[in-house]
N, C-alpha and C positions, 0 to 999 in steps of 0.2 A: 408622307409616311411620319416623320419627325421634322419639327422645327423648331428653332432658337431662335428667340426674339429679343436682343439686346441681353443676352444673359453675360453676367459676370462673377466671379469669384474672389474674396478676400479673405485671408484670415489674420486678424490685427490688420498691421500696415504692410504686409505681404500682398501683393497684387499677383493672383494665379491665373485669373482668366479676365481679360478686357471685355469692355461691352462686345459682343460677338453676335452676329446673327447667320444662322446657316440652315439651309434645308437637304434634306435626304429623302429622294424618292424611292416610293415603293419597287421592292424587286432590285434594288441596284446594290452595287458592294462599291463601298468607299473606305481610303484607307485614311486615317489621322497620323500624320508622322513629322516628326521633328525631334530634337535634343533632350535628352530628359529635364521634366522640370518645365515644359511649355505648353503646358495646359490640356494636352490631349485625353489623357485619364481623367482630370477632372471634366472634360466634357462628358465623359461616358458617364460617369458619376451622376450628372446632373441629369441626363436621359433617362437614367435609371431610377432617378429620385432618391438616391443614397444622401444626396446632400440639396441643398434648396440655395438656388441662385440670390445674389445678392439684391440686382436689378435685373428686369425682364423674366420670361417665362419661357417653358419648355411645353409644346404640342404635338401630342401624341395621337393621329389618326385623328385630326381637326379637335380633338379636345383639348383645353389646358390642363396640366398635370398639376394635382392639389392635394392636401393632405388626406382630403375623402376618398380620393380614386386611385392613388398611387399603388397600393398593396394590389388592386386589380387589374391596373397597366401593367405590372410588373410580371403577372402570371403570362402575358402577352411578351415577353422580352425574356431571351436565351442570354445568358451572361456566360462568359468563358474569359479566367484568367489563367496567368502563368503557372504551370503545373498542375492544371486542373483544379485547384483549390478544394480538394476532395476532404471530409472529414476522414481522420484516420483509424476512429474507431468503427468505422462502418465499412462493410465489404463494399467491393464495386456496385452490385446490384443495389445496395440497399442506400449506396448514394445517388444513383440513377432516378432510383425509382420514390426517393423522400416526399416530395412535394406532393405527386400525384397521390401517394397514399394520405396524405395530410389532408388533401383536397376531397378524398373519399371517392376517387376514381374506381370504375369497375377493374375489379382484378382481372378477369381475361382482357380486357382492351390493357391494360398496365402490361401484361405480359406479352399481348402481342406486339406490344409497342417496343419492348425491351428486344425483342427478336427482331424486329424491323431496322432497329439503330445499330443493333449490332453487327449486321449485316451491311448496313450504309457507311459504316466507319472502321468496318472490316477488323472487328475486335472478335480473339478468340473466343467462344465463349464458356471456356473454363476459365478466363481471366475473370468474368463477373462474380465468381465465388470467392475471388483474394481478396486482402485487404491492400489500401495503397501503398503500403509501405512494400509490399511483396511484389509488386508491379515495375515496369520499365517506365522511364519520362514520357514517351510515347505512348504507352499504354494508359497513364493517367491522364494524359490529355486527351484522349479517345474517351475515356469515360466522363469526362469534364464536359466534351463536347455531346455525348449521348444527355446527360443531365441537362445542358441547355437546350436541348430539344425534344425532349421530353414530351411536353405539352401542346407539340408545336406551334411553338410563338410566331408570331408576324414578325420580329425582329432578333435579329443575333447581334449583340455585340462583344467583341473580342479583344481585351486587353492584353497587349505582349504574349498572345498564346503559346508562342514556339520559341520564347526568348531563352528559355532553361534546357534548350534540347542542342546534344551535338549536330554538327553540321549536315550528318547523313540523315539522321531520324528528321531534321528539320526539312531536308527537302523532302523527303519522301513524305512528309506530313503537308507540306505546300501542295504539293499535287494533288493529295487526296482534297483537303481541303477545297482548292478552286473546281475539283468535279463536285462535290457536294454543295457548291454556293452553285453551281448551272443547274444542277438537278432540281435542289429544292426551288430555287428562285425567289428566296426571302429577302427582305432589305438586311443588309449586312454592313455594320460600322466596324472597322477594324483599327485597334490602335497600334503601330508598330514603330521602332527608329531607323528601320533596313529599307532603304529605297527600293530595292531588290525583290524586297518581300512585297512592297506595297504596288510596284508596276506589274508585279507577277499576277498578284490576286485581285487587282481593283483597276477600273479603268478611270475611277475619279478620286483624286489626290487630293489631300488638305495638307499645306505644310504650315506648321506653327513654329512660332519663336517668341518667348518670353510672354507666354499670355496672348497672344495675338495672331490672326492669319495674316500670313505673309502673301500667298497665293494659293487659288485652288484650279484644278485643271485636271488634264491628262499626262503623261509622261512627258508626250513631245511638247505639251505648252510650256511646262517647267523647263525643258531642255533648251528649247528653241526661241521662247516667248519668256524668261524670265522677268519678275516684276522688280526685281530689285537685285543687286549683285549677290546679297544672302541666298538665293534661291541657288545659283549657279555653283558657289561655294559651298553649300550643302550637297550638292549633288556630286563635285568631285571627290568629296571625300568617302564617297559609296563607291567601292571598289569589289571585282573589277568590270561589271556589265556595264553600267551607266557610263564610264569613263571613256568606255569604246564608242559608245555613240555620240558623244562630243564632237 
């Protein structure tokens, strides 16, 4: 679904992402994990065309991402960031339907899509008339997910979507996201710094450090066949679940 061929990114003399090649299969869930500043969010922005690589190229559905097709490609990608990234001056419903209305989708289709997505993410219907500041963190994240799914994209990119939530709400949304991923069968790439979350939501895990891929595989691969000592060190710092598996 998405291929990165030798992509790299620097800002001045600061290397953010070393030359990296990765493939993401259609219909699979992959987690990008690592400490802050390791390059995982940069990878998402490159896939979305928000920034251009210094070297290499991004290929989406077999076609290289270019300045000419980037806007069209973005309509096939849903993007969710921490706390939903909602426009505060728009109601929840207005946030969800903003792009669909801009693209002049049929109003009846929009209404049905909003109804379907509300049920999918378990959002109370009355919450749609509220502004983001009037909603809880969990509700804002559900709205952000609805907006990302509005155009029925082929790919869903999530950048630390649950990082700002308290542990109870975060656990609840993790369970719901897992069910949604299974139900929709879309290609999902999730950025997180939490190994427990990565292992729960994704079978395929990519561990990064200082702009480089350290290891890719299942949690079992990383636990029992670490590519280098840092892999074990990173996992041991994640408590309590993975510590019990060692």
